SEMI-710497 format. One line per 5 residues: number of its first residue (from 1); for each residue x negated, y, z negated of C-alpha. Coordinates in steps of 0.02 Angstrom, whole numbers, plus 50000, padded with zeros to 5 digits. Layout:
REM SEMI-710497
NUM = X/Y/Z | ...
***
This chain:
REM SEMI-710497
1 = 54760/48631/51713 | 54866/48550/51577 | 54984/48411/51624 | 55170/48451/51626 | 55272/48333/51517
6 = 55434/48341/51615 | 55587/48249/51549 | 55712/48231/51691 | 55889/48262/51630 | 56023/48139/51681
11 = 56171/48206/51779 | 56325/48228/51671 | 56251/48258/51499 | 56355/48257/51341 | 56479/48394/51316
16 = 56394/48458/51159 | 56230/48487/51250 | 56142/48332/51183 | 56015/48249/51299 | 55996/48064/51326
21 = 55813/48096/51364 | 55762/48218/51229 | 55868/48178/51077 | 55741/48060/50999 | 55597/48181/51005
26 = 55527/48245/50843 | 55594/48417/50801 | 55474/48561/50823 | 55449/48636/50649 | 55403/48806/50719
31 = 55565/48839/50810 | 55702/48732/50734 | 55752/48859/50602 | 55801/48991/50730 | 55970/48986/50816
36 = 55981/48998/51003 | 56123/49076/51103 | 56156/49041/51285 | 56281/49063/51424 | 56360/48910/51500
41 = 56453/48943/51661 | 56536/48856/51806 | 56451/48867/51974 | 56549/48976/52095 | 56602/48908/52263
46 = 56673/48988/52420 | 56830/48925/52507 | 56722/48819/52623 | 56639/48732/52476 | 56475/48826/52489
51 = 56394/48899/52334 | 56435/49081/52304 | 56290/49198/52335 | 56199/49276/52188 | 56148/49455/52230
56 = 56052/49562/52107 | 56109/49718/52200 | 56289/49679/52150 | 56273/49686/51961 | 56460/49702/51929
61 = 56503/49538/52015 | 56631/49441/51914 | 56601/49253/51904 | 56740/49185/51793 | 56713/49024/51699
66 = 56576/49069/51573 | 56564/49056/51385 | 56441/49113/51252 | 56376/48969/51147 | 56265/48963/50993
71 = 56163/48821/50919 | 56099/48838/50741 | 55932/48766/50790 | 55832/48752/50951 | 55847/48564/50961
76 = 55949/48449/51073 | 56037/48368/50925 | 56092/48529/50841 | 56280/48558/50856 | 56342/48698/50965
81 = 56487/48819/50948 | 56570/48927/51081 | 56573/49101/51005 | 56693/49171/51135 | 56817/49028/51131
86 = 56996/49086/51108 | 56961/49270/51144 | 57056/49272/51308 | 57187/49176/51401 | 57105/49132/51565
91 = 56927/49126/51628 | 56807/49266/51581 | 56623/49304/51614 | 56472/49331/51500 | 56294/49385/51538
96 = 56143/49492/51489 | 56105/49422/51316 | 55990/49521/51202 | 55946/49518/51017 | 55910/49648/50884
101 = 55730/49652/50818 | 55784/49574/50652 | 55864/49429/50745 | 56032/49456/50659 | 56135/49533/50798
106 = 56169/49469/50972 | 56220/49595/51105 | 56288/49551/51277 | 56405/49600/51418 | 56573/49517/51439
111 = 56719/49542/51558 | 56897/49487/51522 | 56995/49380/51646 | 57072/49450/51805 | 57247/49521/51789
116 = 57358/49436/51916 | 57431/49552/52049 | 57346/49706/51974 | 57255/49831/52085 | 57066/49839/52079
121 = 57066/49998/51974 | 57178/49912/51848 | 57068/49759/51822 | 56961/49741/51665 | 56784/49809/51668
126 = 56623/49740/51598 | 56606/49789/51414 | 56466/49779/51285 | 56498/49659/51140 | 56399/49610/50985
131 = 56396/49455/50875 | 56335/49482/50696 | 56266/49326/50613 | 56285/49376/50432 | 56472/49406/50448
136 = 56499/49283/50591 | 56600/49416/50682 | 56619/49460/50864 | 56671/49635/50918 | 56673/49750/51066
141 = 56554/49895/51034 | 56672/50028/51106 | 56833/50001/51011 | 56945/50115/51115 | 57020/50028/51266
146 = 57028/50194/51358 | 56843/50235/51334 | 56785/50055/51358 | 56868/50044/51528 | 56791/50206/51595
151 = 56649/50110/51677 | 56563/49944/51704 | 56442/49921/51557 | 56307/49787/51567 | 56125/49751/51522
156 = 56122/49803/51338 | 55967/49810/51228 | 55939/49874/51051 | 55834/50029/51020 | 55730/50033/50859
161 = 55857/50146/50772 | 56004/50030/50806 | 56072/50122/50957 | 56103/50025/51116 | 56032/50065/51288
166 = 56132/49992/51431 | 56168/50022/51614 | 56337/50080/51673 | 56438/50151/51815 | 56521/50275/51697
171 = 56391/50407/51748 | 56454/50514/51605 | 56345/50670/51628 | 56346/50662/51818 | 56536/50656/51819
176 = 56545/50809/51706 | 56429/50908/51818 | 56541/50876/51968 | 56664/51000/51895 | 56531/51135/51914
181 = 56530/51096/52101 | 56720/51111/52112 | 56736/50924/52142 | 56843/50797/52052 | 56759/50683/51928
186 = 56708/50515/52000 | 56567/50388/51987 | 56458/50400/52140 | 56422/50253/52252 | 56247/50182/52265
191 = 56154/50231/52423 | 56207/50073/52513 | 56388/50133/52486 | 56442/49960/52427 | 56480/49994/52244
196 = 56462/50126/52109 | 56284/50156/52051 | 56229/50086/51883 | 56122/50208/51783 | 56054/50205/51606
201 = 56154/50263/51455 | 56126/50260/51267 | 56259/50247/51131 | 56270/50225/50945 | 56297/50051/50876
206 = 56481/50091/50850 | 56505/50146/51030 | 56505/50333/50996 | 56398/50473/51069 | 56375/50396/51242
211 = 56239/50488/51338 | 56177/50463/51515 | 55986/50460/51524 | 55946/50416/51706 | 56002/50496/51869
216 = 55957/50379/52009 | 56065/50376/52167 | 56058/50185/52164 | 56049/50056/52025 | 55944/50060/51866
221 = 55955/49884/51794 | 55897/49765/51656 | 55834/49888/51524 | 55721/49817/51390 | 55629/49906/51250
226 = 55439/49895/51248 | 55338/49886/51087 | 55289/50069/51110 | 55473/50119/51110 | 55493/50159/51295
231 = 55632/50083/51397 | 55570/49974/51541 | 55694/49939/51680 | 55717/49889/51862 | 55746/50039/51974
236 = 55817/50019/52149 | 55735/50154/52253 | 55842/50159/52409 | 55826/50338/52469 | 55836/50335/52659
241 = 55842/50145/52655 | 55674/50122/52565 | 55749/49970/52474 | 55618/49942/52338 | 55660/49864/52170
246 = 55517/49901/52053 | 55484/49936/51869 | 55501/50107/51787 | 55495/50172/51609 | 55588/50312/51521
251 = 55598/50375/51343 | 55764/50340/51254 | 55817/50522/51273 | 55789/50516/51462 | 55628/50615/51464
256 = 55465/50550/51537 | 55538/50450/51681 | 55390/50365/51763 | 55350/50231/51890 | 55271/50081/51804
261 = 55236/49935/51922 | 55268/49860/52092 | 55334/49995/52209 | 55220/49929/52348 | 55231/49748/52291
266 = 55397/49694/52363 | 55330/49544/52460 | 55249/49440/52323 | 55357/49287/52343 | 55303/49124/52425
271 = 55224/49160/52594 | 55234/49348/52554 | 55424/49338/52560 | 55528/49474/52479 | 55544/49449/52292
276 = 55608/49551/52146 | 55547/49567/51966 | 55706/49517/51874 | 55745/49536/51688 | 55577/49598/51624
281 = 55525/49557/51445 | 55366/49604/51353 | 55256/49461/51296 | 55155/49469/51134 | 54995/49504/51231
286 = 55072/49655/51318 | 55103/49573/51485 | 55276/49578/51561 | 55371/49417/51588 | 55486/49419/51739
291 = 55581/49297/51846 | 55514/49322/52021 | 55653/49280/52143 | 55733/49330/52305 | 55855/49475/52286
296 = 55998/49369/52350 | 56034/49186/52385 | 56117/49030/52316 | 55974/48959/52213 | 55997/49080/52065
301 = 55815/49066/52013 | 55632/49088/52049 | 55460/49079/51972 | 55397/49128/51800 | 55274/49271/51825
306 = 55172/49374/51702 | 55129/49551/51755 | 54974/49638/51690 | 55047/49813/51698 | 54923/49876/51569
311 = 54784/49865/51697 | 54876/49869/51863 | 55018/49961/51947 | 55028/49848/52100 | 55012/49663/52133
316 = 54870/49671/52259 | 54704/49760/52264 | 54717/49920/52367 | 54687/49903/52554 | 54511/49944/52613
321 = 54512/50056/52765 | 54436/49970/52915 | 54428/49800/52831 | 54522/49644/52885 | 54482/49552/52724
326 = 54638/49488/52634 | 54689/49581/52479 | 54674/49494/52311 | 54825/49461/52200 | 54773/49538/52034
331 = 54923/49623/51952 | 55031/49470/51924 | 55016/49281/51916 | 55131/49133/51901 | 55130/49052/51730
336 = 55226/48898/51788 | 55125/48740/51770 | 55159/48688/51950 | 55196/48793/52102 | 55372/48864/52115
341 = 55437/48908/52288 | 55535/49072/52293 | 55578/49096/52477 | 55743/49000/52470 | 55673/48834/52528
346 = 55659/48681/52418 | 55547/48704/52267 | 55481/48533/52209 | 55443/48599/52035 | 55618/48671/52019
351 = 55673/48849/51983 | 55691/48962/51831 | 55848/49068/51815 | 55792/49160/51657 | 55658/49162/51524
356 = 55651/49227/51346 | 55489/49226/51245 | 55479/49151/51071 | 55409/49280/50951 | 55310/49155/50850
361 = 55137/49185/50920 | 55146/49036/51038 | 55159/49024/51226 | 55333/48950/51216 | 55478/49016/51319
366 = 55662/48976/51312 | 55705/48951/51495 | 55849/48909/51606 | 55774/48783/51725 | 55840/48670/51862
371 = 55744/48526/51934 | 55734/48515/52123 | 55871/48404/52192 | 55923/48347/52366 | 56075/48257/52434
376 = 56050/48077/52485 | 56107/48078/52668 | 56216/47923/52658 | 56301/47946/52491 | 56280/48135/52468
381 = 56232/48100/52288 | 56100/48213/52208 | 55925/48142/52197 | 55764/48216/52125 | 55643/48294/52249
386 = 55519/48152/52261 | 55396/48146/52405 | 55503/48009/52482 | 55662/48112/52487 | 55572/48272/52540
391 = 55496/48180/52687 | 55669/48155/52765 | 55695/48282/52905 | 55828/48414/52872 | 55861/48348/52698
396 = 55995/48456/52615 | 55977/48533/52442 | 56097/48481/52305 | 56181/48606/52191 | 56062/48668/52056
401 = 56078/48598/51881 | 56010/48730/51763 | 55988/48673/51584 | 55908/48756/51433 | 55728/48707/51395
406 = 55581/48754/51287 | 55439/48781/51410 | 55260/48801/51349 | 55161/48874/51493 | 54994/48858/51404
411 = 55014/48680/51341 | 55106/48621/51497 | 55252/48545/51404 | 55439/48555/51427 | 55576/48500/51307
416 = 55763/48498/51344 | 55879/48590/51226 | 56044/48588/51323 | 56078/48478/51473 | 56202/48549/51597
421 = 56340/48448/51678 | 56369/48441/51865 | 56454/48598/51926 | 56391/48698/51777 | 56234/48794/51734
426 = 56153/48872/51582 | 56116/49041/51659 | 56019/49120/51515 | 55970/49095/51334 | 55892/49190/51188
431 = 55823/49150/51016 | 55894/49240/50865 | 55729/49262/50776 | 55647/49416/50700 | 55511/49508/50792
436 = 55411/49667/50768 | 55520/49821/50777 | 55467/49930/50925 | 55398/50102/50890 | 55533/50233/50865
441 = 55523/50379/50987 | 55623/50523/50912 | 55723/50637/51023 | 55628/50797/51055 | 55697/50940/50953
446 = 55731/51112/51029 | 55630/51256/50958 | 55485/51139/50918 | 55430/51023/51059 | 55556/51093/51179
451 = 55594/51269/51233 | 55766/51310/51163 | 55804/51431/51304 | 55781/51292/51432 | 55891/51176/51330
456 = 56028/51306/51319 | 56018/51335/51507 | 56022/51149/51546 | 55857/51165/51638 | 55684/51089/51642
461 = 55518/51139/51719 | 55420/51056/51859 | 55234/51095/51853 | 55125/51039/52001 | 54939/51075/51991
466 = 54916/51083/52180 | 55012/51020/52330 | 54843/51006/52416 | 54794/50869/52293 | 54831/50704/52379
471 = 54794/50556/52266 | 54657/50653/52176 | 54575/50719/52335 | 54571/50900/52391 | 54633/50886/52570
476 = 54630/51071/52613 | 54489/51157/52518 | 54579/51230/52368 | 54446/51356/52307 | 54438/51454/52471
481 = 54627/51444/52491 | 54646/51520/52318 | 54525/51661/52357 | 54613/51807/52446 | 54445/51866/52512
486 = 54427/51705/52610 | 54606/51660/52657 | 54758/51765/52699 | 54934/51708/52661 | 54966/51674/52844
491 = 54820/51552/52846 | 54884/51447/52702 | 54981/51294/52766 | 55093/51266/52614 | 55200/51418/52575
496 = 55358/51362/52484 | 55428/51216/52386 | 55604/51167/52440 | 55708/51079/52307 | 55847/50961/52364
501 = 55987/50877/52269 | 56068/50712/52315 | 56256/50722/52342 | 56366/50595/52255 | 56477/50496/52372
506 = 56647/50438/52308 | 56731/50275/52355 | 56884/50276/52465 | 57002/50271/52317 | 56945/50449/52277
511 = 56916/50511/52455 | 56937/50411/52615 | 56827/50506/52737 | 56755/50437/52896 | 56578/50368/52893
516 = 56536/50473/53046 | 56524/50621/52926 | 56348/50563/52881 | 56288/50588/53058 | 56156/50491/53147
521 = 56078/50410/52993 | 56191/50357/52850 | 56034/50307/52754 | 55992/50491/52726 | 56154/50514/52631
526 = 56206/50693/52603 | 56095/50830/52533 | 56109/51004/52459 | 55968/51131/52452 | 55950/51204/52277
531 = 55828/51337/52334 | 55646/51384/52360 | 55499/51443/52258 | 55333/51510/52326 | 55181/51398/52319
536 = 55036/51495/52245 | 54872/51513/52342 | 54791/51368/52248 | 54938/51256/52294 | 55012/51261/52119
541 = 55197/51269/52078 | 55287/51293/51914 | 55474/51320/51926 | 55631/51302/51823 | 55752/51171/51891
546 = 55924/51112/51840 | 55924/50960/51726 | 56020/50797/51739 | 56031/50771/51926 | 55935/50677/52062
551 = 55807/50794/52139 | 55685/50785/52283 | 55555/50910/52340 | 55477/50960/52506 | 55325/51066/52547
556 = 55365/51187/52687 | 55273/51314/52793 | 55307/51499/52821 | 55450/51455/52939 | 55535/51342/52813
561 = 55483/51180/52900 | 55423/51029/52805 | 55237/50993/52828 | 55231/50824/52739 | 55339/50669/52731
566 = 55507/50662/52644 | 55508/50623/52460 | 55550/50438/52441 | 55617/50429/52264 | 55726/50535/52153
571 = 55655/50646/52017 | 55747/50698/51861 | 55724/50824/51722 | 55811/50826/51554 | 55856/50990/51474
576 = 55698/51070/51403 | 55581/50943/51483 | 55420/51000/51567 | 55361/50874/51696 | 55183/50891/51756
581 = 55097/50808/51903 | 54931/50832/51989 | 54994/50843/52167 | 55064/50740/52309 | 55039/50574/52396
586 = 55081/50491/52560 | 55225/50368/52572 | 55111/50218/52597 | 54982/50266/52467 | 54957/50137/52329
591 = 54858/50254/52218 | 54959/50266/52056 | 55067/50421/52064 | 55186/50475/51929 | 55120/50355/51796
596 = 55029/50465/51671 | 54903/50337/51610 | 54850/50286/51786 | 54849/50448/51883 | 54683/50492/51965
601 = 54593/50645/51897 | 54662/50805/51971 | 54573/50876/52122 | 54601/51054/52059 | 54538/51101/51888
606 = 54614/51274/51887 | 54526/51424/51813 | 54344/51385/51774 | 54329/51519/51639 | 54444/51602/51514
611 = 54465/51789/51506 | 54435/51833/51688 | 54545/51832/51845 | 54534/51706/51983 | 54405/51764/52114
616 = 54459/51922/52206 | 54632/51927/52129 | 54725/52062/52034 | 54618/52112/51882 | 54771/52112/51768
621 = 54803/51927/51801 | 54680/51856/51676 | 54670/51666/51673 | 54639/51543/51534 | 54525/51394/51554
626 = 54603/51259/51663 | 54757/51360/51708 | 54829/51353/51882 | 54893/51512/51963 | 55072/51457/51937
631 = 55040/51421/51753 | 54962/51592/51732 | 55115/51677/51806 | 55232/51576/51695 | 55132/51625/51541
636 = 55136/51811/51572 | 55300/51832/51668 | 55409/51685/51615 | 55461/51529/51709 | 55495/51555/51893
641 = 55670/51519/51957 | 55728/51455/52125 | 55785/51579/52257 | 55901/51556/52402 | 55795/51647/52529
646 = 55623/51609/52596 | 55534/51760/52525 | 55351/51804/52498 | 55266/51943/52402 | 55078/51952/52379
651 = 55050/51949/52191 | 54868/51899/52196 | 54759/51999/52316 | 54652/52130/52232 | 54680/52291/52332
656 = 54499/52336/52302 | 54447/52183/52401 | 54568/52198/52547 | 54744/52256/52584 | 54882/52147/52514
661 = 54970/52029/52633 | 55135/52100/52695 | 55295/52043/52610 | 55408/51933/52714 | 55582/51862/52697
666 = 55698/51755/52801 | 55868/51783/52720 | 56032/51696/52755 | 56108/51869/52760 | 56030/51894/52932
671 = 56142/51758/53005 | 56280/51826/53117 | 56368/51658/53106 | 56435/51565/52954 | 56313/51554/52810
676 = 56291/51390/52714 | 56306/51478/52546 | 56446/51564/52454 | 56456/51754/52458 | 56415/51759/52273
681 = 56256/51658/52296 | 56207/51757/52449 | 56206/51917/52344 | 56130/51841/52187 | 56056/51667/52182
686 = 56095/51576/52020 | 56057/51402/51952 | 56223/51334/52014 | 56199/51394/52192 | 56182/51273/52337
691 = 56147/51282/52522 | 56265/51156/52602 | 56243/51137/52790 | 56375/51061/52903 | 56338/51040/53087
696 = 56511/51092/53153 | 56523/51244/53037 | 56345/51309/53034 | 56242/51239/53179 | 56365/51228/53324
701 = 56411/51414/53309 | 56229/51456/53347 | 56247/51383/53522 | 56409/51478/53551 | 56355/51649/53487
706 = 56350/51789/53613 | 56171/51848/53641 | 56176/51998/53758 | 56013/52072/53823 | 56017/52259/53856
711 = 55903/52379/53946 | 55839/52543/53879 | 56005/52627/53919 | 56105/52499/53824 | 56170/52409/53977
716 = 56192/52221/53965 | 56073/52144/54092 | 56074/51963/54036 | 56159/51840/53919 | 56050/51724/53817
721 = 56197/51630/53743 | 56144/51448/53733 | 56300/51385/53821 | 56265/51503/53965 | 56147/51371/54033
726 = 56163/51219/53920 | 56334/51155/53970 | 56404/51040/54102 | 56517/51175/54178 | 56468/51343/54251
731 = 56564/51505/54231 | 56683/51451/54370 | 56718/51284/54287 | 56618/51186/54415 | 56517/51034/54363
736 = 56330/51055/54347 | 56180/50974/54268 | 56149/51065/54103 | 55985/51157/54092 | 55847/51041/54030
741 = 55976/50900/54032 | 56041/50970/53865 | 56228/50997/53844 | 56269/51102/53690 | 56457/51104/53713
746 = 56574/51073/53566 | 56695/50952/53647 | 56703/50773/53582 | 56561/50665/53643 | 56599/50514/53754
751 = 56472/50422/53647 | 56568/50453/53485 | 56727/50556/53484 | 56698/50601/53301 | 56545/50703/53350
756 = 56524/50853/53462 | 56432/50827/53625 | 56293/50944/53567 | 56260/50840/53411 | 56239/50681/53512
761 = 56131/50768/53642 | 56014/50833/53507 | 56010/50682/53392 | 56006/50531/53509 | 55915/50474/53665
766 = 56027/50523/53811 | 56039/50470/53993 | 55971/50585/54128 | 56111/50652/54238 | 56124/50710/54418
771 = 56260/50792/54521 | 56332/50676/54655 | 56477/50736/54763 | 56524/50865/54633 | 56523/50745/54485
776 = 56393/50709/54352 | 56321/50534/54356 | 56185/50445/54260 | 56020/50428/54350 | 55977/50244/54381
781 = 55809/50172/54430 | 55751/49996/54460 | 55679/49916/54305 | 55503/49846/54296 | 55422/49712/54188
786 = 55274/49742/54073 | 55154/49722/54220 | 55243/49854/54324 | 55329/49731/54442 | 55504/49773/54503
791 = 55641/49666/54427 | 55786/49580/54517 | 55936/49487/54450 | 55912/49301/54423 | 56024/49157/54372
796 = 56001/49050/54217 | 55873/48944/54309 | 55768/49095/54356 | 55820/49094/54539 | 55854/49259/54628
801 = 56035/49311/54645 | 56068/49377/54821 | 56199/49501/54880 | 56320/49471/55024 | 56184/49520/55146
806 = 56061/49395/55075 | 55954/49526/54988 | 55896/49517/54807 | 55993/49628/54687 | 55883/49752/54593
811 = 55901/49770/54403 | 55949/49951/54375 | 55926/50045/54212 | 55970/50218/54151 | 55831/50347/54137
816 = 55836/50399/53955 | 55781/50566/53883 | 55701/50554/53710 | 55803/50638/53575 | 55759/50818/53538
821 = 55785/50817/53350 | 55659/50708/53258 | 55638/50660/53075 | 55573/50832/53031 | 55582/51007/53102
826 = 55396/51008/53140 | 55415/50838/53222 | 55555/50895/53338 | 55535/50954/53517 | 55674/51079/53490
831 = 55562/51218/53426 | 55432/51209/53563 | 55528/51323/53682 | 55551/51455/53545 | 55366/51473/53505
836 = 55277/51635/53547 | 55249/51645/53734 | 55367/51498/53771 | 55519/51510/53885 | 55645/51544/53745
841 = 55537/51652/53632 | 55648/51776/53541 | 55811/51693/53594 | 55851/51633/53417 | 55823/51742/53265
846 = 55711/51690/53119 | 55859/51657/53004 | 55937/51545/53137 | 55777/51448/53163 | 55763/51431/52975
851 = 55939/51360/52963 | 55908/51234/53102 | 55743/51184/53020 | 55829/51152/52854 | 55966/51051/52937
856 = 55839/50938/53023 | 55722/50920/52874 | 55857/50860/52754 | 55919/50727/52876 | 56018/50812/53018
861 = 56182/50757/52939 | 56349/50801/53018 | 56420/50851/52849 | 56335/50871/52680 | 56490/50876/52571
866 = 56611/50730/52588 | 56753/50838/52524 | 56735/50954/52674 | 56727/50812/52801 | 56881/50752/52898
871 = 56978/50617/52805 | 57044/50457/52879
***
């Protein structure tokens, strides 16, 4: 390994960035002719003197006290000039530097100073600015104050045609589509509900024609343009609290969204600690340069890591079933000369806050680097992390001192360019040098690559070869399932594809509703069902879906109950886009899924021969080589559309082989209680229709509905109303133990007054009750330890505590009943009693069971539209 030539910077360097240690070095002829730009900022401190936390999940944080500086050459002695000096009165913030391919234009994000005594919605926002070298001018890209302040704009990068891709909370297209849902326009919060979600946008170089191109429910950050023209970025997948920050790609028009690297590689920091791939850049050899660091902390930096995403999609080799052998780290590697510690503890080799590659064919990087420093216990002065100082127990770290350096990871050398002063840091830097212009990816043109009808409808197409294809393996036996002579419709496990849309959540300045509206799990957010489409016998699906919104899918059975895990990331389609995938995968599978160049071969090849039907199917349905059944139907009958009802018709069975399977439907119209759809959509399902389920409005009425049972003469002989038995009061108002310990009453729950008793009884573990002297009480039993021994109360020394009679006092605990509603309808005990032959068979109608199944499968929320929930 090469030796690192480390020049320790003295504390309190010169104000112009000169270095007392590096100024006498010979200038590097390869890099001196290129200017460098960097951000110098003050360290932020809390009221107690502690460093302010740096959190990558809070990209709009405002840290005043920064300036943008340029040096004409990448040498310590070159003079520097603050480009943003004099722009504002007061302290402002600058970040996210990027450079045009010709090296002539610098683009960055800047926020003006706080306005004293102004409300939050009146404060300045982050804006995109450019500095043009040839004219020595600085300007905001969006000239109009009104348009510029419509969102927080950060993370800019130049596309090959001069447009700018950036990430923003303006959510321009998403806000417009809210009007179609009869909602006011607002920017939705990220799924952690802490701030508005940043998603990708593209605009012209003059700030016009702003278009949203990504539709995540959480943040899409740090876009950069790869040599092949795609946009690489950090995507925060946080559906249901997944909390993964990995790398994705998308074309500049928003088509072709694809996972790229690291979804299952979240613990690649020191000691397998959590670490994020921050600010990706493409190196000349095709690897990706990232700063690997903890998502939050006060160190501001991490390790320099190169990712081989050409060959790998994850950091580690896949797990081998049944093997205890450790997995090998293959997808990424540190390129720091010495080990860098990323878990928040002291890192003797220091930390890197940012890195920018030189585009000169060398292994040089322009880095923001801080040496490791500790506080001398007696004087509290900063000292370098020598072995002597590190050996002191509980030694405290000193504030970081990030300067700007040229770091050659192959040669093992490091040269200072700008030395920071105490209390300051150089947070990032770039070189203004020319590089190869990335490939230009033109926007697809309707009537050629795209279907104009789809574009005009604002729709795309999802094409799945087979839902029985799991990671390239046929898990169900597709050929016999596809053959009506071998398998009936009732014998096929996957019957319909349910399509779900994420619901945007406003902040409390738009709507101040109570968080209890989410129900048991806020992580599930709120969901709307866009509809269903049949899954063809071979497991294939091809269906038209609305464009420009976050979508998720679920494979359901004949009863409308999900038979696989919830989707864990949001899909999107742009207008006219056709997205194809081979099949499905499990949540913990590390087989590449959704990355076209790494997908396994499909398990289902489709039709084996052109010009003949699939075996034993309708003779008129003639297939082409490789077609799936869904693709065949789309070719001859047009693209399928979603429907509101769960409906089946046998299109495939050849009547000469056997009788067709009977048609079935489970319509909302069969509900005697409130339906979760509008009357218009109930009569004719259209692309804008939604099924929106609220527990108080749609589920609770099922328990209260009268369900008389009559004899042959029409006389009422029984009442199967749920509350007839499942309530804590009988017909005379006397207390009783509800049947099966399940109370389905609508009164406010003692557990949470914002929820009905029935909701809590179904969704949470509940105490067993008994009737004692006419009153309901919780059943208590004496607790036992792990070995089955009875437990008694003890004092802090472990001695038994005795009662007034000198007897030990038993430890009593409540007998809990496991919750009835699980994470899916098929995983819930609720439906067991309604099965054929069970005690409640026939009590609830198919449409009611369908509605309950949907409610559970999408998250068992209390409300699924914040604008219909009670407000604070």
